[in-house]
C-alpha positions in Angstrom: -32.9 -58.6 -19.7 -35.8 -56.9 -21.4 -35.3 -53.2 -22.2 -37.5 -50.5 -20.9 -39.7 -48.2 -23.0 -40.5 -44.7 -21.9 -42.8 -42.1 -23.4 -42.2 -38.5 -22.4 -44.3 -35.6 -23.6 -43.0 -32.0 -23.8 -39.7 -33.7 -24.6 -37.9 -31.1 -26.6 -37.3 -28.5 -23.9 -36.8 -28.0 -20.2 -37.4 -30.9 -17.8 -38.7 -33.2 -20.5 -35.6 -32.8 -22.6 -33.3 -33.3 -19.6 -35.3 -36.6 -18.8 -34.8 -37.8 -22.3 -31.1 -37.0 -22.3 -30.6 -38.8 -19.0 -32.6 -41.9 -19.9 -30.7 -42.3 -23.1 -27.5 -42.5 -21.1 -28.8 -45.7 -19.5 -28.4 -48.9 -21.5 -31.3 -50.8 -23.1 -33.8 -47.9 -23.1 -36.2 -46.9 -25.8 -37.4 -43.3 -25.3 -40.4 -42.0 -27.2 -40.1 -38.2 -27.3 -43.5 -36.6 -27.8 -43.3 -33.1 -29.2 -45.7 -30.7 -30.8 -43.4 -29.7 -33.7 -41.0 -32.4 -34.7 -39.4 -30.2 -37.3 -38.4 -27.5 -34.8 -34.6 -27.5 -34.2 -35.2 -28.3 -30.5 -37.1 -31.4 -31.5 -34.9 -32.5 -34.4 -31.8 -32.2 -32.2 -33.1 -34.9 -29.8 -31.9 -37.5 -32.4 -28.3 -36.1 -31.9 -28.2 -36.8 -28.1 -25.6 -39.4 -27.1 -27.0 -42.9 -26.3 -25.8 -45.8 -24.3 -25.6 -49.4 -25.6 -28.9 -50.6 -27.1 -30.7 -47.4 -26.4 -32.6 -45.2 -28.9 -34.9 -42.2 -29.2 -38.0 -42.1 -31.4 -39.4 -38.5 -31.9 -43.1 -38.3 -32.6 -45.6 -35.5 -33.1 -48.2 -35.4 -30.3 -50.2 -32.3 -31.0 -53.6 -33.1 -32.6 -56.2 -35.6 -31.5 -55.4 -37.7 -34.6 -51.8 -38.0 -33.4 -52.9 -39.5 -30.2 -55.5 -41.8 -31.8 -52.9 -43.2 -34.1 -50.2 -43.6 -31.5 -50.2 -47.4 -31.1 -50.0 -47.8 -34.9 -47.3 -45.2 -35.3 -45.2 -46.8 -32.5 -45.8 -50.3 -34.1 -44.0 -49.0 -37.2 -40.9 -48.5 -34.9 -41.2 -52.0 -33.4 -42.6 -50.6 -30.2 -45.5 -52.7 -28.9 -45.6 -51.7 -25.2 -44.7 -48.7 -23.0 -43.5 -49.3 -19.5 -43.5 -45.7 -18.2 -45.4 -42.7 -19.5 -44.4 -39.3 -18.2 -47.1 -36.7 -19.0 -44.8 -33.7 -18.8 -46.1 -31.3 -21.5 -47.6 -28.1 -20.1 -48.7 -24.6 -20.8 -49.6 -21.3 -19.1 -51.5 -18.5 -20.7 -51.1 -16.2 -17.8 -48.5 -16.9 -15.2 -48.2 -13.1 -14.6 -51.9 -12.6 -13.9 -53.8 -12.4 -10.6 -57.2 -13.9 -10.2 -59.1 -10.7 -11.2 -56.8 -10.2 -14.2 -57.3 -13.8 -15.5 -59.4 -14.1 -18.6 -61.6 -17.2 -18.4 -60.4 -18.1 -21.9 -56.9 -18.5 -20.4 -58.3 -21.1 -18.1 -59.9 -22.9 -21.0 -56.7 -22.9 -22.9 -54.6 -24.1 -20.0 -57.1 -26.8 -19.1 -57.1 -28.0 -22.7 -53.3 -28.7 -22.6 -52.7 -29.4 -18.9 -55.8 -31.4 -17.9 -57.5 -32.7 -21.1 -54.0 -33.4 -22.6 -53.0 -36.0 -20.0 -56.4 -37.7 -20.3 -56.0 -37.9 -24.0 -52.5 -39.3 -23.5 -53.7 -41.9 -21.0 -56.4 -43.1 -23.4 -53.9 -43.4 -26.2 -51.2 -45.2 -24.2 -53.4 -47.5 -22.1 -53.2 -50.4 -24.6 -49.4 -50.1 -24.6 -49.3 -49.9 -20.8 -51.6 -52.9 -20.6 -49.2 -54.8 -22.9 -46.4 -54.0 -20.4 -48.5 -55.2 -17.5 -48.9 -58.6 -19.2 -45.1 -58.9 -19.1 -44.8 -57.8 -15.5 -42.7 -60.7 -14.4 -39.8 -59.5 -16.4 -40.3 -55.7 -16.3 -40.7 -52.9 -13.7 -44.2 -51.9 -12.8 -46.0 -50.1 -15.6 -46.3 -46.4 -14.6 -48.2 -43.3 -15.7 -46.7 -40.3 -14.0 -48.2 -36.8 -14.3 -45.7 -33.9 -13.9 -47.8 -31.3 -12.0 -47.1 -28.5 -9.6 -47.7 -27.4 -6.0 -49.7 -24.6 -7.7 -52.3 -27.2 -8.5 -52.6 -28.3 -4.8 -55.7 -26.9 -3.1 -54.2 -28.0 0.3 -51.0 -26.0 -0.2 -52.7 -22.7 -0.9 -53.1 -21.8 2.8 -49.3 -21.7 3.2 -47.9 -21.2 -0.3 -50.6 -19.4 -2.4 -49.1 -17.5 -5.3 -50.5 -14.0 -6.1 -50.4 -14.9 -9.8 -50.8 -18.0 -12.0 -54.5 -18.5 -11.5 -55.3 -20.3 -14.8 -52.2 -22.5 -14.5 -53.1 -23.5 -10.9 -56.7 -24.3 -11.9 -55.6 -26.4 -14.8 -53.1 -28.4 -12.7 -55.7 -29.0 -10.0 -58.0 -30.5 -12.7 -55.1 -32.6 -14.0 -54.3 -33.8 -10.4 -58.0 -35.0 -10.1 -57.7 -37.0 -13.3 -54.5 -38.7 -12.1 -56.0 -39.6 -8.7 -59.1 -41.0 -10.4 -56.9 -43.1 -12.8 -54.9 -44.4 -9.8 -58.1 -45.7 -8.3 -59.8 -47.0 -11.4 -56.7 -48.9 -12.7 -55.2 -50.1 -9.5 -56.7 -53.6 -9.9 -55.0 -53.9 -13.3 -51.7 -53.3 -11.6 -51.0 -49.8 -13.1 -49.0 -47.4 -10.9 -50.2 -43.8 -11.3 -48.6 -40.8 -9.6 -48.4 -37.0 -9.6 -45.0 -35.4 -9.4 -44.0 -31.8 -8.5 -40.6 -31.2 -10.2 -39.7 -28.2 -8.2 -39.4 -24.6 -9.3 -37.2 -25.1 -12.3 -35.1 -22.9 -14.6 -37.2 -23.3 -17.6 -39.0 -20.6 -19.7 -42.2 -21.2 -17.7 -40.3 -21.2 -14.4 -38.6 -17.9 -15.3 -41.9 -16.3 -16.3 -43.2 -17.0 -12.8 -40.0 -15.6 -11.3 -40.3 -12.5 -13.4 -43.9 -12.0 -12.3 -42.8 -12.3 -8.6 -39.8 -10.0 -9.1 -37.3 -12.7 -8.5 -34.0 -13.4 -10.4 -34.5 -17.0 -11.3 -35.9 -20.3 -10.0 -33.7 -22.2 -7.6 -33.0 -25.5 -9.6 -31.8 -26.4 -13.1 -33.7 -28.6 -15.4 -30.9 -31.2 -15.3 -31.1 -31.3 -11.5 -34.9 -31.6 -11.4 -34.8 -34.3 -14.0 -32.3 -36.4 -12.1 -34.4 -36.2 -8.9 -37.7 -36.8 -10.8 -36.3 -39.9 -12.5 -35.1 -41.2 -9.1 -38.7 -40.9 -7.8 -40.2 -42.5 -10.9 -37.8 -45.4 -10.7 -38.9 -46.0 -7.2 -42.7 -45.4 -7.8 -44.1 -48.8 -6.9 -47.7 -49.9 -6.2 -47.5 -48.8 -2.5 -47.1 -45.2 -3.7 -49.8 -45.3 -6.4 -52.2 -42.3 -6.1 -49.6 -40.2 -4.3 -48.7 -36.6 -5.0 -45.0 -36.3 -4.4 -42.3 -33.7 -4.7 -39.1 -34.4 -6.7 -37.5 -35.2 -3.4 -40.2 -37.6 -2.3 -42.2 -35.5 0.1 -45.9 -36.2 0.0 -48.1 -33.2 -0.8 -51.8 -32.6 0.0 -54.3 -32.5 -2.9 
């Protein structure tokens, strides 16, 4: 049975790290952990995570445009010639504690650079590797590109769940959602599954920053719990769900 290759960005902390850890506990998995600073202790320690039989982790810097452009070549040096599932998890917020009038437009530019332009850059870099996976579709699961987003990026949810803060983050995630929906349409004929996933309100540094801004103690779910549910959704994300915006428990969300 052919092994499965995953690429996860934002892999050294929070949900991303929990996903890497859980995937490595499955046999026959190669997990490419994309990080901004591979020498940081949180990144270097990914190589110390326990692994199941025939599984491995490859830690790569994905920070600068040149890192993305050279991705296929760099993976080839590690005998990786295809990617079966990409999880665009890396994210940022310059102002989770700011209301609309408090938000500096430069915060929006910064968040969009990472949260919206970042997934586009990742998609462009990984498409040749996803395409290679699609050519082996008879022996592998469907090739997938999954964007980790948020209900804060849903325009349709605002009428019932609008946050008083987090303007730049929400705007950037809405832009990222548009990209993912567009990719799901443009690449459906090639057989690529594209989805957008809300991981819940998670006990990460970003999740805690939002809780603090709202005067709450902490988010309701842990990173490990979120990752477990998210991976369950990703495992089950077939072509009939391409272009969907789902919660970590499978509920469909409006755009």
